[in-house]
C-alpha positions in Angstrom: 14.5 7.3 9.8 12.6 5.9 6.8 9.6 7.5 5.2 6.1 6.2 5.4 4.7 6.1 1.9 1.0 5.5 1.1 0.5 3.8 -2.2 -2.7 2.5 -3.7 -4.6 2.1 -6.9 -7.5 4.5 -7.4 -9.9 5.5 -10.1 -10.6 9.1 -11.2 -13.5 9.3 -8.8 -11.4 8.1 -5.9 -12.6 4.4 -5.8 -10.0 2.2 -4.1 -11.9 -1.1 -4.6 -9.2 -3.7 -5.3 -11.3 -5.2 -8.1 -11.3 -1.9 -10.0 -8.4 -0.8 -12.1 -6.0 -2.2 -14.7 -4.1 -5.2 -13.3 -1.5 -5.8 -16.0 2.2 -6.5 -16.2 3.0 -2.8 -16.3 1.1 -1.9 -13.1 2.4 -5.0 -11.3 6.0 -4.1 -12.4 5.4 -0.6 -11.0 4.3 -1.9 -7.6 7.2 -4.4 -7.6 9.6 -1.5 -8.0 7.9 0.4 -5.2 8.1 -2.7 -2.9 11.8 -3.3 -3.9 12.6 0.3 -2.8 11.0 -0.1 0.6 12.1 -1.9 3.7 8.7 -3.2 4.9 5.0 -3.4 4.1 2.3 -2.1 6.5 -1.3 -3.1 6.3 -4.5 -3.3 8.3 -6.0 -6.7 9.1 -8.5 -6.7 6.2 -5.8 -5.9 3.6 -3.5 -8.5 5.1 -6.2 -11.2 5.0 -7.0 -10.4 1.4 -3.3 -10.6 0.5 -2.7 -13.7 2.6 -5.4 -15.6 0.9 -3.8 -15.4 -2.5 -0.2 -14.2 -2.8 1.6 -17.0 -0.8 -0.1 -19.5 -3.2 1.2 -17.6 -6.2 4.7 -17.4 -4.7 4.8 -21.2 -4.1 3.5 -22.0 -7.6 0.3 -23.5 -6.3 -1.6 -20.9 -8.4 -0.6 -20.4 -12.0 0.3 -16.8 -12.7 2.2 -14.8 -15.3 5.8 -13.9 -14.6 5.2 -10.4 -13.4 2.7 -11.6 -10.8 4.9 -14.5 -9.7 7.9 -12.0 -9.3 5.7 -9.7 -7.2 4.4 -12.7 -5.1 7.9 -14.0 -4.4 9.3 -10.7 -3.4 6.2 -10.0 -1.2 6.6 -13.4 0.4 10.1 -12.5 1.8 9.4 -8.8 2.5 8.7 -7.9 6.2 5.0 -7.4 6.6 3.5 -5.5 9.6 -0.2 -5.7 10.4 -2.3 -3.4 12.6 -5.2 -5.3 14.1 -7.1 -5.1 17.4 -9.0 -8.3 16.6 -6.2 -10.7 15.5 -2.6 -11.3 16.7 -1.6 -14.4 14.9 -0.2 -13.7 11.4 1.4 -16.9 10.0 2.4 -15.7 6.5 6.2 -15.6 6.2 7.8 -12.5 7.8 4.5 -11.1 9.2 4.5 -9.2 12.4 1.7 -7.8 14.6 1.7 -4.1 15.4 0.1 -3.4 18.7 0.0 -0.8 21.4 -0.3 2.9 20.7 -0.7 3.3 16.9 1.3 6.5 16.7 4.2 5.2 18.8 4.3 1.8 17.1 4.3 3.2 13.6 6.8 5.9 14.4 9.1 3.2 15.9 8.7 1.1 12.7 9.7 4.1 10.6 12.7 4.8 12.8 13.8 1.1 12.5 13.3 0.9 8.7 15.8 3.2 6.9 14.6 2.1 3.5 11.1 3.2 4.4 7.7 1.6 4.9 5.0 1.1 2.2 1.4 1.2 3.3 -1.3 -0.1 1.1 -4.5 0.0 3.3 -6.9 2.8 2.7 -8.6 2.8 6.2 -5.3 2.5 8.0 -3.7 5.2 5.9 -6.6 7.6 6.9 -5.8 6.9 10.5 -2.1 7.4 10.0 -2.7 10.6 8.1 -4.8 11.9 11.0 -1.7 11.2 13.1 0.6 13.1 10.6 2.7 10.0 10.0 2.5 9.7 6.2 5.4 11.4 4.4 4.7 10.5 0.8 1.9 9.4 -1.5 2.4 7.3 -4.6 -0.9 6.7 -6.3 -1.7 4.9 -9.5 -4.6 6.8 -11.0 -6.6 4.6 -13.4 -8.4 6.0 -16.4 -11.9 5.0 -15.3 -14.8 6.2 -13.1 -16.1 3.4 -10.9 -19.2 5.1 -9.6 -19.0 3.3 -6.3 -16.8 3.0 -3.2 -14.9 2.5 -1.1 -13.2 5.8 -1.8 -9.9 7.3 -0.8 -10.2 9.0 2.7 -13.8 8.0 2.9 -13.6 8.5 6.7 -12.3 12.1 6.2 -9.4 14.1 7.6 -9.5 16.8 10.2 -8.0 19.3 7.8 -6.9 19.7 4.2 -3.6 18.1 3.4 -1.3 20.2 1.1 1.1 18.1 -1.1 3.9 18.9 -3.4 4.0 17.1 -6.8 7.3 15.2 -7.2 6.5 13.4 -10.4 3.7 12.3 -12.7 4.5 9.5 -15.1 1.9 8.2 -17.6 2.1 4.5 -18.3 1.3 3.0 -21.7 -2.0 1.6 -20.4 -3.4 5.0 -19.5 -2.7 4.8 -15.8 -0.7 7.8 -14.3 1.8 7.2 -11.5 1.6 10.2 -9.2 4.2 10.9 -6.6 3.5 13.5 -3.9 5.3 14.6 -0.7 3.7 16.4 2.2 4.1 20.1 1.9 5.8 21.8 4.8 
């Protein structure tokens, strides 16, 4: 069984707005390594649509991009992508699949069938999956800024406090800190 790892960019005040943060070669290389180490991506519909509107065009060369972004886009293009959505079932981007039915059962089955693990990058979906005790690890890039607005991490709340064990904390040269936590038993 593979692990379900929640990974996202966030500011010091917990903002997970995709327009906040440092988007440079170093952070993109970090996320490329995370993606390389996982067997699949898992997103909610909103994140999928945001990604679908840009990254396939970068991968195909339709949009000019630096090498680190192009590498990310090409790898993302071929990576299996699973999408949770109650309002959409057609996902035409290469290697995209709809997750339907009972969320707990469907995601557990995805974990069971993906030994290299599943990487989730959707905040709202991660909150739901954490409520179901399905997330095993957390790999956050904490950016050295205060956004002063939302959306924020776990904005919808959890039923109880989640205790985590620190696995590693790696400062990047741009001031971002890569934090790796695992659920405490």
